[in-house]
C-alpha positions, 0 to 999 in steps of 0.5 A: 881730669884726674881730679874729676875722675877721682871725684866720682868716688862721691857718686859711688864710682870706684874711680882709680888713676894710674900715672904711667912713667915712660912705657917701654917694651915690645919695641915701641914708645919713646925708646923707639924714637931713640933707637930706630933712627940710630940704625940709619944715622949711626948715632942717637940724638937726644934733646939737652945735655942728657943729665935729666932723668926719665922714669920707666915702666915696662908695658907688660908690668904696666898691664899687670898693675892695671889688672891689680888695680881693678881687682884690689884698689880702693875707690879714689886711689892714685898710683904711679906706675914706675919701676926702678930708678929714673935713668939719665937720658944720656944713659938711655941714649947710650943703651939705645945706641948700643942696641941699634949697632951705633956702638954707644955713639950719642949726641945732644941737641940744644933745647933752643935748636930742638924747639925749632923742629919739635916745638913744645915736645922738645921741652917735655924731653928735657924734664927731670922726672922722678916718681916711685911705684912703691905705693902700688907695690905695697898696697896692691902687691905689684911686682914688676919683673921685666928687664930694665929699659937699659937692658931692653934697649941694649939686648931686647925688643929694640934690637930687632 
């Protein structure tokens, strides 16, 4: 689909693609899947051994990037929307546990077991992902300002 969208450049359309990392902030998205159940369960559950990495972008920083892309990006541009390092899932789970009042308690579920209840989504949760938003910063002047996902999970929008 991305290639189709970018192909419209040849038809005079100023097509731009933005690939967001895992979006966080305002208490939603994948981080909420970790923190909200932890309040009742007393632990954060994740799939796999937790050593895989996930990249993140704050929802408000992502919105800023969309505006900048509309204002400045050349037709046919493609950007990754990611800010900061890709965090190990075990780190993210621990931060979610702290913010949920579960005192950092986490537990990994083997992929084969997770597939029984989650299907193919379990496989997506164990992907090791690393991307960079540097191109958007250099070309568009994108300057993400939000606290890291770890800080937000521990003390921000997910603690409410």
